[in-house]
VEXFI-230910 format. One line per 10 residues: number of its first residue (from 1); their letters; for each residue x, y, z of C-alpha. Coordinates in Angstrom, 1 decimal, padded with zeros to 4 digits. Layout:
BEGIN
NUM> A> X/Y/Z; ...
//
This chain:
BEGIN
1> MHDRYLPVAP> 000.3/009.6/011.6; -001.0/006.1/012.1; 001.3/003.2/013.0; -000.6/000.0/012.7; 000.1/-003.7/012.5; -000.8/-005.8/009.5; -003.1/-008.7/010.2; -001.2/-011.5/012.0; -001.4/-015.1/010.7; -003.1/-017.5/013.0
11> LRPFERRGLL> -000.5/-019.6/014.9; 002.2/-017.0/014.4; 001.3/-014.2/016.9; 004.9/-013.0/017.2; 005.5/-012.4/013.5; 004.2/-008.9/013.3; 004.7/-006.5/010.4; 003.8/-002.9/010.5; 002.0/-000.4/008.2; 002.8/003.3/008.5
21> EVVGTWNGVA> 000.2/005.8/007.3; 001.0/009.5/007.3; -001.9/011.9/006.5; -001.0/015.6/005.9; -000.8/018.5/003.5; 001.8/019.5/001.1; 001.5/023.0/-000.6; -002.0/023.2/000.7; -003.1/019.8/-000.9; -004.0/016.7/001.1
31> LTLVAARFAS> -001.4/014.0/000.8; -001.3/010.5/002.2; 001.9/008.4/002.5; 001.6/004.7/003.2; 004.5/002.2/003.7; 004.3/-001.5/004.3; 006.4/-004.6/004.2; 004.7/-007.9/003.3; 005.4/-011.4/004.4; 007.1/-013.8/002.0
41> DRTSLREWRF> 004.5/-016.5/002.3; 000.7/-016.9/001.8; -000.1/-014.6/004.7; 000.9/-011.7/002.5; -002.6/-011.9/000.8; -004.3/-011.1/004.1; -001.8/-008.2/004.6; -002.4/-007.0/001.0; -006.2/-006.9/001.5; -005.8/-004.9/004.7
51> TRGVLRRASE> -003.4/-002.5/002.9; -005.8/-002.1/000.0; -008.5/-001.0/002.5; -006.1/001.7/003.8; -005.3/002.8/000.3; -008.9/003.0/-000.6; -009.5/005.5/002.1; -006.4/007.5/001.3; -006.6/011.1/-000.1; -006.7/011.8/-003.8
61> RALFFADGVS> -002.9/012.4/-003.8; -001.1/009.4/-002.3; 002.2/007.6/-002.3; 002.5/003.9/-001.4; 005.9/002.3/-000.6; 005.8/-001.5/-000.6; 008.5/-004.0/000.2; 008.1/-007.8/-000.3; 005.7/-007.6/-003.2; 005.5/-011.1/-004.6
71> PELARIGVAD> 004.5/-011.8/-008.2; 001.1/-012.9/-006.9; 000.6/-009.5/-005.1; 001.9/-007.6/-008.1; -000.8/-009.3/-010.3; -003.5/-008.1/-007.9; -001.9/-004.7/-007.9; -003.5/-001.4/-006.9; -004.2/000.1/-010.4; -007.9/-000.3/-009.8
81> LGFVSRMDPP> -007.5/002.1/-006.9; -005.9/004.7/-009.2; -002.3/003.9/-008.3; 000.5/003.8/-010.9; 003.7/001.9/-010.3; 006.9/003.9/-010.3; 009.2/001.0/-009.5; 009.0/-002.8/-010.0; 008.4/-005.3/-007.2; 009.6/-006.5/-004.8
91> CAVYRRDESS> 010.3/-003.0/-003.7; 007.6/-001.0/-005.4; 006.6/002.6/-005.2; 003.1/003.6/-006.4; 001.6/007.1/-006.7; -002.0/008.4/-007.2; -003.0/011.9/-008.3; -005.3/013.4/-010.9; -003.0/012.4/-013.8; -002.5/008.8/-012.7
101> RALSQ> -006.3/008.5/-012.0; -007.0/009.5/-015.6; -004.5/006.9/-016.8; -006.1/004.1/-014.9; -009.6/004.7/-016.3
//
């Protein structure tokens, strides 16, 4: 399990938001769970880029729980990484597995 902080905005060192990443197996298959809450201002773009990097390295089967997804972030999305949305923003849930990877191609 990795518990990290999302990148902090300059001049706001005490406004820290976390990102939780759990890597494990379920029924013998690698699974990654990622959860993050994003800022409500422009700093969310920096946080979203950092989170996309974490998701890019995630296992083939992954779940991503996101809170505070603004319309701008929703447009960027994570479909190009093979994730399919299961709930709409601002509290979105995304999943990636073999079937969703085929859908995004």
